[in-house]
One Martini backbone bead per residue (centre of mass of N, CA, C, O) as a GRO file, in nm:
protein
  453
    1MET     BB    1   1.117  14.831  -3.552
    2THR     BB    2   1.267  14.589  -3.408
    3LEU     BB    3   1.385  14.274  -3.415
    4ASP     BB    4   1.258  14.193  -3.145
    5ASP     BB    5   0.974  14.284  -3.216
    6LEU     BB    6   0.936  14.103  -3.461
    7VAL     BB    7   0.969  13.838  -3.310
    8GLY     BB    8   0.731  13.887  -3.115
    9ASN     BB    9   0.515  13.889  -3.349
   10ILE     BB   10   0.584  13.599  -3.475
   11ARG     BB   11   0.568  13.384  -3.250
   12PRO     BB   12   0.252  13.337  -3.235
   13LEU     BB   13   0.241  13.244  -3.543
   14LEU     BB   14   0.547  13.082  -3.498
   15PRO     BB   15   0.652  12.870  -3.258
   16ASP     BB   16   0.743  12.616  -3.480
   17PRO     BB   17   0.958  12.630  -3.703
   18VAL     BB   18   1.098  12.463  -3.972
   19ASP     BB   19   1.201  12.717  -4.146
   20GLU     BB   20   1.299  13.005  -4.316
   21LEU     BB   21   1.077  12.993  -4.531
   22GLN     BB   22   0.839  13.014  -4.339
   23VAL     BB   23   0.920  13.287  -4.225
   24ALA     BB   24   0.914  13.444  -4.491
   25ALA     BB   25   0.612  13.402  -4.545
   26VAL     BB   26   0.512  13.551  -4.291
   27LEU     BB   27   0.643  13.823  -4.346
   28GLU     BB   28   0.494  13.876  -4.614
   29SER     BB   29   0.206  13.857  -4.483
   30GLN     BB   30   0.295  14.126  -4.297
   31GLY     BB   31   0.446  14.329  -4.523
   32VAL     BB   32   0.730  14.239  -4.580
   33THR     BB   33   0.993  14.367  -4.765
   34ASP     BB   34   1.284  14.414  -4.919
   35GLU     BB   35   1.290  14.718  -4.858
   36GLY     BB   36   1.226  14.698  -4.555
   37ALA     BB   37   1.465  14.512  -4.476
   38SER     BB   38   1.681  14.722  -4.564
   39GLU     BB   39   1.596  14.991  -4.415
   40GLN     BB   40   1.523  14.875  -4.113
   41TYR     BB   41   1.753  14.608  -4.091
   42GLY     BB   42   1.994  14.570  -4.305
   43MET     BB   43   1.894  14.384  -4.533
   44ALA     BB   44   1.879  14.247  -4.843
   45ASP     BB   45   1.624  14.067  -4.758
   46VAL     BB   46   1.380  13.862  -4.647
   47PHE     BB   47   1.554  13.607  -4.621
   48GLU     BB   48   1.770  13.721  -4.433
   49LEU     BB   49   1.573  13.801  -4.214
   50ALA     BB   50   1.462  13.512  -4.165
   51GLN     BB   51   1.723  13.396  -4.051
   52HIS     BB   52   1.728  13.575  -3.793
   53VAL     BB   53   1.448  13.503  -3.687
   54TYR     BB   54   1.486  13.196  -3.670
   55ALA     BB   55   1.722  13.203  -3.466
   56ARG     BB   56   1.536  13.340  -3.240
   57LEU     BB   57   1.306  13.121  -3.234
   58THR     BB   58   1.570  12.905  -3.226
   59PRO     BB   59   1.754  12.886  -2.979
   60VAL     BB   60   2.077  12.836  -2.859
   61PRO     BB   61   2.214  12.693  -2.616
   62ASP     BB   62   2.497  12.722  -2.439
   63THR     BB   63   2.439  12.413  -2.357
   64ALA     BB   64   2.427  12.137  -2.513
   65PRO     BB   65   2.256  11.871  -2.498
   66GLU     BB   66   2.260  11.558  -2.472
   67PRO     BB   67   2.187  11.299  -2.627
   68PRO     BB   68   1.997  11.053  -2.604
   69ALA     BB   69   1.995  10.754  -2.503
   70PRO     BB   70   1.989  10.463  -2.615
   71THR     BB   71   1.734  10.210  -2.617
   72ARG     BB   72   1.975  10.032  -2.730
   73PRO     BB   73   2.213   9.827  -2.783
   74TRP     BB   74   2.444   9.794  -3.030
   75TRP     BB   75   2.462   9.472  -3.037
   76ALA     BB   76   2.169   9.413  -3.122
   77ASP     BB   77   2.219   9.493  -3.420
   78VAL     BB   78   2.487   9.348  -3.497
   79MET     BB   79   2.370   9.045  -3.448
   80HIS     BB   80   2.186   9.007  -3.696
   81GLY     BB   81   2.385   8.876  -3.890
   82LEU     BB   82   2.420   8.614  -3.730
   83LEU     BB   83   2.120   8.534  -3.736
   84TYR     BB   84   2.093   8.516  -4.048
   85LEU     BB   85   2.323   8.280  -4.069
   86MET     BB   86   2.245   8.025  -3.894
   87PRO     BB   87   2.073   7.840  -4.093
   88SER     BB   88   2.322   7.758  -4.284
   89ALA     BB   89   2.428   7.515  -4.107
   90VAL     BB   90   2.197   7.313  -4.239
   91TYR     BB   91   2.230   7.300  -4.556
   92PRO     BB   92   2.408   7.050  -4.606
   93ALA     BB   93   2.190   6.849  -4.506
   94VAL     BB   94   1.975   6.932  -4.710
   95TYR     BB   95   2.142   6.863  -4.961
   96ALA     BB   96   2.167   6.556  -4.899
   97VAL     BB   97   1.851   6.515  -4.946
   98LEU     BB   98   1.762   6.704  -5.203
   99GLY     BB   99   1.964   6.850  -5.348
  100GLY     BB  100   2.038   7.110  -5.545
  101PRO     BB  101   1.779   7.200  -5.706
  102ASP     BB  102   1.563   7.177  -5.479
  103MET     BB  103   1.703   7.357  -5.274
  104LEU     BB  104   1.721   7.612  -5.447
  105ARG     BB  105   1.422   7.658  -5.491
  106GLY     BB  106   1.338   7.670  -5.194
  107LEU     BB  107   1.532   7.898  -5.104
  108VAL     BB  108   1.448   8.121  -5.297
  109PHE     BB  109   1.151   8.131  -5.227
  110ALA     BB  110   1.165   8.167  -4.917
  111THR     BB  111   1.343   8.419  -4.914
  112THR     BB  112   1.171   8.606  -5.088
  113ALA     BB  113   0.897   8.582  -4.945
  114GLY     BB  114   1.002   8.659  -4.661
  115TRP     BB  115   1.115   8.936  -4.728
  116VAL     BB  116   0.858   9.069  -4.842
  117TRP     BB  117   0.651   8.997  -4.621
  118GLY     BB  118   0.817   9.112  -4.383
  119ALA     BB  119   0.821   9.408  -4.471
  120GLY     BB  120   0.515   9.453  -4.459
  121SER     BB  121   0.468   9.361  -4.168
  122SER     BB  122   0.657   9.564  -4.030
  123TRP     BB  123   0.514   9.819  -4.121
  124VAL     BB  124   0.245   9.766  -3.985
  125ALA     BB  125   0.352   9.741  -3.695
  126HIS     BB  126   0.478  10.027  -3.679
  127ARG     BB  127   0.221  10.183  -3.738
  128LEU     BB  128   0.063  10.083  -3.491
  129THR     BB  129   0.263  10.177  -3.279
  130GLY     BB  130   0.250  10.481  -3.359
  131ALA     BB  131  -0.073  10.472  -3.277
  132GLY     BB  132  -0.074  10.300  -2.990
  133ALA     BB  133  -0.100   9.975  -3.098
  134GLY     BB  134   0.080   9.736  -2.964
  135LYS     BB  135  -0.106   9.491  -2.932
  136LEU     BB  136  -0.203   9.482  -3.228
  137ALA     BB  137   0.075   9.454  -3.356
  138ALA     BB  138   0.145   9.178  -3.235
  139ARG     BB  139  -0.105   9.026  -3.346
  140THR     BB  140  -0.055   9.092  -3.647
  141LEU     BB  141   0.214   8.947  -3.680
  142VAL     BB  142   0.099   8.666  -3.630
  143LEU     BB  143  -0.109   8.664  -3.859
  144LEU     BB  144   0.096   8.724  -4.087
  145GLY     BB  145   0.262   8.473  -4.034
  146GLY     BB  146   0.039   8.278  -4.118
  147GLY     BB  147   0.029   8.388  -4.408
  148GLY     BB  148   0.321   8.303  -4.474
  149PHE     BB  149   0.269   7.999  -4.454
  150ALA     BB  150   0.057   7.982  -4.677
  151LEU     BB  151   0.243   8.085  -4.899
  152ALA     BB  152   0.462   7.867  -4.871
  153LEU     BB  153   0.284   7.621  -4.930
  154ALA     BB  154   0.188   7.707  -5.210
  155GLY     BB  155   0.470   7.730  -5.336
  156ALA     BB  156   0.567   7.438  -5.285
  157LEU     BB  157   0.341   7.302  -5.451
  158LEU     BB  158   0.419   7.434  -5.720
  159ILE     BB  159   0.702   7.319  -5.738
  160LEU     BB  160   0.612   7.025  -5.746
  161ARG     BB  161   0.442   7.049  -6.007
  162TRP     BB  162   0.675   7.169  -6.200
  163TYR     BB  163   0.956   7.001  -6.073
  164GLY     BB  164   0.921   6.844  -5.832
  165GLY     BB  165   0.950   6.611  -5.558
  166GLY     BB  166   0.891   6.637  -5.203
  167VAL     BB  167   0.818   6.662  -4.872
  168GLU     BB  168   1.095   6.781  -4.800
  169LEU     BB  169   1.060   7.049  -4.948
  170VAL     BB  170   0.822   7.154  -4.785
  171LEU     BB  171   0.964   7.147  -4.508
  172PHE     BB  172   1.189   7.343  -4.579
  173VAL     BB  173   1.014   7.589  -4.645
  174LEU     BB  174   0.871   7.599  -4.368
  175ALA     BB  175   1.126   7.630  -4.196
  176GLN     BB  176   1.233   7.888  -4.324
  177THR     BB  177   0.977   8.050  -4.263
  178GLY     BB  178   0.979   8.014  -3.958
  179PHE     BB  179   1.234   8.176  -3.910
  180GLN     BB  180   1.137   8.445  -4.038
  181VAL     BB  181   0.895   8.489  -3.859
  182ALA     BB  182   1.036   8.477  -3.583
  183SER     BB  183   1.250   8.697  -3.636
  184GLY     BB  184   1.055   8.928  -3.694
  185ILE     BB  185   0.920   8.930  -3.413
  186LEU     BB  186   1.172   8.943  -3.224
  187LEU     BB  187   1.301   9.200  -3.352
  188PHE     BB  188   1.064   9.388  -3.303
  189HIS     BB  189   1.091   9.324  -2.975
  190ARG     BB  190   1.393   9.297  -2.900
  191ARG     BB  191   1.480   8.953  -2.902
  192GLU     BB  192   1.773   8.839  -2.978
  193LEU     BB  193   1.851   8.630  -2.757
  194ARG     BB  194   1.620   8.433  -2.810
  195LEU     BB  195   1.704   8.362  -3.098
  196LEU     BB  196   1.986   8.262  -3.035
  197VAL     BB  197   1.907   8.031  -2.847
  198ALA     BB  198   1.718   7.880  -3.046
  199MET     BB  199   1.964   7.844  -3.277
  200LEU     BB  200   2.191   7.671  -3.144
  201PRO     BB  201   2.136   7.376  -3.222
  202ALA     BB  202   2.178   7.418  -3.528
  203ALA     BB  203   2.463   7.545  -3.519
  204LEU     BB  204   2.612   7.316  -3.368
  205ALA     BB  205   2.539   7.085  -3.558
  206GLY     BB  206   2.662   7.215  -3.811
  207LEU     BB  207   2.951   7.229  -3.699
  208MET     BB  208   2.989   6.923  -3.661
  209HIS     BB  209   2.945   6.856  -3.958
  210LEU     BB  210   3.192   7.011  -4.059
  211ILE     BB  211   3.414   6.870  -3.886
  212SER     BB  212   3.336   6.575  -4.014
  213GLY     BB  213   3.299   6.620  -4.331
  214TYR     BB  214   3.003   6.550  -4.384
  215ALA     BB  215   2.865   6.322  -4.242
  216ASP     BB  216   2.600   6.113  -4.299
  217GLU     BB  217   2.520   6.033  -3.997
  218LEU     BB  218   2.458   6.356  -3.924
  219VAL     BB  219   2.206   6.446  -4.077
  220PRO     BB  220   1.962   6.381  -3.891
  221PRO     BB  221   2.052   6.549  -3.639
  222VAL     BB  222   2.062   6.821  -3.787
  223LEU     BB  223   1.765   6.831  -3.874
  224LEU     BB  224   1.651   6.809  -3.590
  225ALA     BB  225   1.784   7.067  -3.483
  226GLY     BB  226   1.636   7.253  -3.680
  227VAL     BB  227   1.350   7.194  -3.580
  228VAL     BB  228   1.398   7.279  -3.288
  229SER     BB  229   1.477   7.574  -3.344
  230VAL     BB  230   1.219   7.664  -3.487
  231SER     BB  231   1.029   7.590  -3.256
  232LEU     BB  232   1.156   7.777  -3.045
  233ALA     BB  233   1.122   8.041  -3.203
  234LEU     BB  234   0.810   8.030  -3.229
  235THR     BB  235   0.751   8.019  -2.928
  236ALA     BB  236   0.893   8.284  -2.853
  237ALA     BB  237   0.723   8.463  -3.040
  238TYR     BB  238   0.446   8.407  -2.918
  239ARG     BB  239   0.511   8.497  -2.626
  240THR     BB  240   0.606   8.787  -2.702
  241SER     BB  241   0.313   8.870  -2.832
  242ARG     BB  242   0.191   8.879  -2.534
  243VAL     BB  243   0.050   9.170  -2.490
  244SER     BB  244  -0.023   9.403  -2.268
  245GLY     BB  245  -0.301   9.598  -2.252
  246ARG     BB  246  -0.432   9.900  -2.408
  247ASP     BB  247  -0.597  10.024  -2.680
  248PRO     BB  248  -0.705  10.237  -2.877
  249GLY     BB  249  -0.989  10.280  -3.066
  250LYS     BB  250  -0.807  10.418  -3.292
  251VAL     BB  251  -0.722  10.284  -3.610
  252PRO     BB  252  -0.608  10.198  -3.888
  253PRO     BB  253  -0.722  10.082  -4.156
  254ALA     BB  254  -0.665   9.811  -4.349
  255ARG     BB  255  -0.642   9.961  -4.619
  256VAL     BB  256  -0.426  10.164  -4.530
  257LEU     BB  257  -0.213   9.956  -4.451
  258ALA     BB  258  -0.186   9.813  -4.724
  259LEU     BB  259  -0.107  10.065  -4.890
  260GLY     BB  260   0.134  10.152  -4.709
  261ALA     BB  261   0.302   9.873  -4.755
  262LEU     BB  262   0.358   9.863  -5.063
  263PRO     BB  263   0.626  10.020  -5.111
  264THR     BB  264   0.802   9.840  -4.927
  265THR     BB  265   0.742   9.574  -5.076
  266VAL     BB  266   0.855   9.656  -5.351
  267TYR     BB  267   1.140   9.717  -5.257
  268ALA     BB  268   1.202   9.433  -5.148
  269ALA     BB  269   1.162   9.286  -5.419
  270LEU     BB  270   1.389   9.434  -5.568
  271CYS     BB  271   1.617   9.352  -5.382
  272ALA     BB  272   1.590   9.047  -5.418
  273ALA     BB  273   1.626   9.043  -5.726
  274PHE     BB  274   1.906   9.177  -5.739
  275LEU     BB  275   2.059   8.974  -5.560
  276LEU     BB  276   1.958   8.686  -5.682
  277HIS     BB  277   2.030   8.708  -5.985
  278THR     BB  278   2.332   8.635  -5.911
  279ASP     BB  279   2.361   8.438  -5.657
  280VAL     BB  280   2.203   8.183  -5.765
  281ARG     BB  281   2.436   8.084  -5.959
  282TYR     BB  282   2.651   8.022  -5.689
  283VAL     BB  283   2.554   7.825  -5.469
  284MET     BB  284   2.682   7.564  -5.653
  285GLY     BB  285   2.960   7.677  -5.682
  286PRO     BB  286   3.225   7.809  -5.627
  287VAL     BB  287   3.329   7.896  -5.319
  288ASP     BB  288   3.389   8.206  -5.363
  289LEU     BB  289   3.101   8.255  -5.488
  290ALA     BB  290   2.911   8.122  -5.273
  291VAL     BB  291   3.040   8.331  -5.031
  292GLY     BB  292   3.007   8.637  -5.127
  293VAL     BB  293   2.758   8.723  -4.925
  294THR     BB  294   2.864   8.711  -4.630
  295PRO     BB  295   2.941   9.007  -4.552
  296LEU     BB  296   2.651   9.111  -4.582
  297VAL     BB  297   2.506   8.934  -4.376
  298VAL     BB  298   2.690   8.992  -4.129
  299GLY     BB  299   2.677   9.326  -4.176
  300MET     BB  300   2.371   9.415  -4.144
  301GLY     BB  301   2.373   9.496  -3.849
  302ALA     BB  302   2.568   9.736  -3.884
  303VAL     BB  303   2.392   9.892  -4.077
  304GLU     BB  304   2.151   9.930  -3.884
  305TRP     BB  305   2.310  10.073  -3.662
  306ARG     BB  306   2.397  10.327  -3.834
  307VAL     BB  307   2.116  10.425  -3.887
  308HIS     BB  308   2.038  10.477  -3.593
  309ARG     BB  309   2.277  10.671  -3.534
  310LEU     BB  310   2.206  10.892  -3.731
  311PHE     BB  311   1.932  10.970  -3.589
  312ASP     BB  312   2.049  11.028  -3.314
  313GLN     BB  313   2.248  11.258  -3.413
  314ALA     BB  314   2.036  11.448  -3.540
  315GLY     BB  315   1.922  11.558  -3.275
  316GLY     BB  316   2.180  11.711  -3.194
  317LEU     BB  317   2.202  11.891  -3.448
  318LEU     BB  318   1.927  12.034  -3.413
  319ARG     BB  319   2.025  12.185  -3.144
  320ARG     BB  320   2.299  12.324  -3.267
  321CYS     BB  321   2.174  12.440  -3.514
  322ALA     BB  322   2.080  12.771  -3.631
  323SER     BB  323   2.014  12.645  -3.924
  324PRO     BB  324   1.915  12.473  -4.197
  325ALA     BB  325   2.179  12.499  -4.355
  326LEU     BB  326   2.363  12.381  -4.136
  327PHE     BB  327   2.211  12.113  -4.107
  328ASP     BB  328   2.246  12.012  -4.394
  329ARG     BB  329   2.557  11.996  -4.390
  330ALA     BB  330   2.583  11.813  -4.140
  331MET     BB  331   2.417  11.572  -4.251
  332TRP     BB  332   2.593  11.513  -4.494
  333ARG     BB  333   2.848  11.445  -4.336
  334LEU     BB  334   2.720  11.220  -4.167
  335LEU     BB  335   2.641  11.034  -4.395
  336LEU     BB  336   2.927  10.988  -4.508
  337ARG     BB  337   3.045  10.874  -4.246
  338GLU     BB  338   2.849  10.629  -4.218
  339LEU     BB  339   2.911  10.504  -4.488
  340ALA     BB  340   3.212  10.456  -4.432
  341THR     BB  341   3.165  10.271  -4.192
  342CYS     BB  342   3.018  10.047  -4.339
  343LEU     BB  343   3.244   9.986  -4.547
  344LEU     BB  344   3.456   9.910  -4.335
  345VAL     BB  345   3.312   9.672  -4.210
  346LEU     BB  346   3.262   9.510  -4.469
  347GLY     BB  347   3.559   9.513  -4.559
  348GLY     BB  348   3.671   9.354  -4.317
  349LEU     BB  349   3.508   9.097  -4.370
  350ALA     BB  350   3.618   9.054  -4.657
  351LEU     BB  351   3.917   9.020  -4.581
  352VAL     BB  352   3.884   8.766  -4.417
  353LEU     BB  353   3.768   8.595  -4.648
  354LEU     BB  354   3.998   8.633  -4.851
  355ALA     BB  355   4.219   8.511  -4.675
  356ALA     BB  356   4.091   8.230  -4.644
  357LEU     BB  357   4.075   8.162  -4.947
  358ARG     BB  358   4.375   8.198  -5.013
  359SER     BB  359   4.488   7.988  -4.809
  360GLY     BB  360   4.300   7.760  -4.966
  361GLY     BB  361   4.306   7.811  -5.288
  362ALA     BB  362   3.994   7.957  -5.365
  363LEU     BB  363   4.085   8.222  -5.511
  364THR     BB  364   3.945   8.454  -5.737
  365VAL     BB  365   3.874   8.722  -5.920
  366HIS     BB  366   3.563   8.683  -5.922
  367GLY     BB  367   3.532   8.637  -5.622
  368ALA     BB  368   3.640   8.914  -5.533
  369LEU     BB  369   3.431   9.084  -5.691
  370LEU     BB  370   3.178   8.971  -5.547
  371ILE     BB  371   3.254   9.062  -5.266
  372ASP     BB  372   3.275   9.363  -5.335
  373ALA     BB  373   2.983   9.399  -5.431
  374HIS     BB  374   2.857   9.345  -5.145
  375VAL     BB  375   2.979   9.589  -5.011
  376VAL     BB  376   2.844   9.802  -5.190
  377LEU     BB  377   2.553   9.703  -5.135
  378GLY     BB  378   2.556   9.773  -4.835
  379GLY     BB  379   2.573  10.077  -4.884
  380ALA     BB  380   2.306  10.093  -5.041
  381PHE     BB  381   2.125   9.991  -4.813
  382PHE     BB  382   2.182  10.221  -4.623
  383LEU     BB  383   2.071  10.445  -4.808
  384GLY     BB  384   1.787  10.324  -4.832
  385PHE     BB  385   1.705  10.341  -4.536
  386VAL     BB  386   1.736  10.648  -4.511
  387LEU     BB  387   1.544  10.730  -4.740
  388ILE     BB  388   1.290  10.602  -4.618
  389ARG     BB  389   1.303  10.761  -4.336
  390THR     BB  390   1.289  11.041  -4.532
  391GLY     BB  391   1.046  10.981  -4.748
  392GLY     BB  392   1.198  10.792  -5.005
  393THR     BB  393   1.063  10.532  -5.127
  394GLY     BB  394   1.018  10.612  -5.422
  395TRP     BB  395   1.316  10.669  -5.488
  396ALA     BB  396   1.431  10.392  -5.415
  397THR     BB  397   1.257  10.235  -5.617
  398ALA     BB  398   1.350  10.384  -5.872
  399CYS     BB  399   1.647  10.306  -5.859
  400LEU     BB  400   1.599   9.999  -5.879
  401ALA     BB  401   1.420  10.007  -6.140
  402LEU     BB  402   1.669  10.108  -6.310
  403VAL     BB  403   1.898   9.891  -6.248
  404LEU     BB  404   1.781   9.605  -6.287
  405PRO     BB  405   1.743   9.593  -6.600
  406VAL     BB  406   2.038   9.644  -6.663
  407ASP     BB  407   2.145   9.390  -6.529
  408VAL     BB  408   1.984   9.183  -6.691
  409VAL     BB  409   2.082   9.261  -6.976
  410LEU     BB  410   2.391   9.242  -6.929
  411VAL     BB  411   2.391   8.948  -6.841
  412GLU     BB  412   2.278   8.831  -7.104
  413VAL     BB  413   2.507   8.934  -7.282
  414THR     BB  414   2.752   8.804  -7.125
  415ALA     BB  415   2.654   8.504  -7.135
  416GLY     BB  416   2.718   8.489  -7.462
  417GLY     BB  417   3.006   8.505  -7.411
  418PRO     BB  418   3.341   8.396  -7.359
  419ALA     BB  419   3.324   8.490  -7.074
  420ARG     BB  420   3.348   8.405  -6.756
  421TYR     BB  421   3.170   8.565  -6.525
  422GLY     BB  422   3.048   8.843  -6.651
  423ASP     BB  423   2.832   8.920  -6.424
  424VAL     BB  424   3.011   9.027  -6.195
  425PRO     BB  425   3.099   9.312  -6.300
  426VAL     BB  426   2.811   9.401  -6.349
  427PHE     BB  427   2.718   9.390  -6.054
  428LEU     BB  428   2.923   9.590  -5.945
  429GLY     BB  429   2.835   9.832  -6.122
  430CYS     BB  430   2.536   9.835  -6.024
  431CYS     BB  431   2.595   9.887  -5.727
  432ALA     BB  432   2.734  10.158  -5.771
  433ALA     BB  433   2.498  10.297  -5.917
  434LEU     BB  434   2.295  10.270  -5.686
  435ALA     BB  435   2.452  10.435  -5.477
  436ILE     BB  436   2.458  10.699  -5.639
  437LEU     BB  437   2.153  10.741  -5.669
  438LEU     BB  438   2.088  10.745  -5.364
  439LEU     BB  439   2.272  10.981  -5.295
  440ALA     BB  440   2.128  11.186  -5.477
  441ALA     BB  441   1.851  11.162  -5.337
  442LEU     BB  442   1.956  11.246  -5.046
  443ARG     BB  443   2.043  11.542  -5.102
  444ARG     BB  444   1.734  11.643  -5.066
  445SER     BB  445   1.646  11.498  -4.767
  446VAL     BB  446   1.855  11.472  -4.523
  447GLY     BB  447   1.837  11.806  -4.445
  448GLN     BB  448   1.546  11.790  -4.343
  449VAL     BB  449   1.400  11.874  -4.051
  450ARG     BB  450   1.118  11.715  -4.051
  451HIS     BB  451   1.255  11.417  -4.013
  452TYR     BB  452   1.354  11.492  -3.682
  453ARG     BB  453   1.088  11.579  -3.498
   0.00000   0.00000   0.00000
């Protein structure tokens, strides 16, 4: 039997093989041994024979087709960072009303709760969309957004009970939550421009407040503009969610959706804890430390864009590579190239911030280290996104669960020492360790063909 005859016999049994290992298993089930592979086909063993059979079962066309055009423009992802940053234009006016401690408590709670709740909500919506239930996904996002408001109100009332404050704190938490709910819905439906337009009143008012030197008389108009922007964003989100059409009769049960969203929610909670454990100390601190997170926030859109690009390019590699081994090596090189691109973008944003701080005489060594730490953390977030999309949510969570306690312990140790800001180099080291752990976890999964079919 020739090799072509063998391929013809295997093709009906395995029309769409995943990799050469699957082909080898089928060959062995058909009675092909290492001795037979050597004597009849001149191969070293069944595995080498499987490589040749796999290549013929999945032939490479003479001219590889171009990868499909992206379904969304690149700038739609890149502008996410700007959108995430826009609410901060109103924070100085909020600070003038609430004061530092109350604003910090409200901001930390609203940001953390919105981050975690939004991650779970987004997972459920994408799962429903993948099941063909787009209309139900849109309606579920709105309902879960209402649940997010209930959670925010309960948390704000608990803050009032434990720490004091006033109705202004509750309104701030609800407004911050409103932005996060609206942005989650609009970005899910890829309506970035609607969110941008809605947030312009708040951003412009905040800019005027900055130019005026934070004049007290501008505080009420800035707060009013913030309320207007959140209201516009929520209105746009609700209208965007009114999706027409019919869904299929069968969708995943609520229990399945809740359990499925749990790993992503836990990962988001660990991300929020890791980031805020250090940054919350410096929100009201020296200016270079207070703005250290800015490159990460502004650059998160670029990070998301490169994640999408990696998976778009993986489709082209899948068509061009003749074997899983070649695909694995090509994907690893692609991952490293995209990681370097993310770090270059974040590093460029960091350089702009460092130059501005230095020209203003506000840059210190610890401020520069904190900015660098957020650049490294952005690279780790990129790796985490890729790992989750290649089925490694558990591995990503485990990496964070390993690094976070180390960060907490080392920060507590350095806090009692004579050096000020000792937690900053600790945070930088932990960000680097997290990136290395995620990269090691990806070495096993990023090159597996099944994640890109």
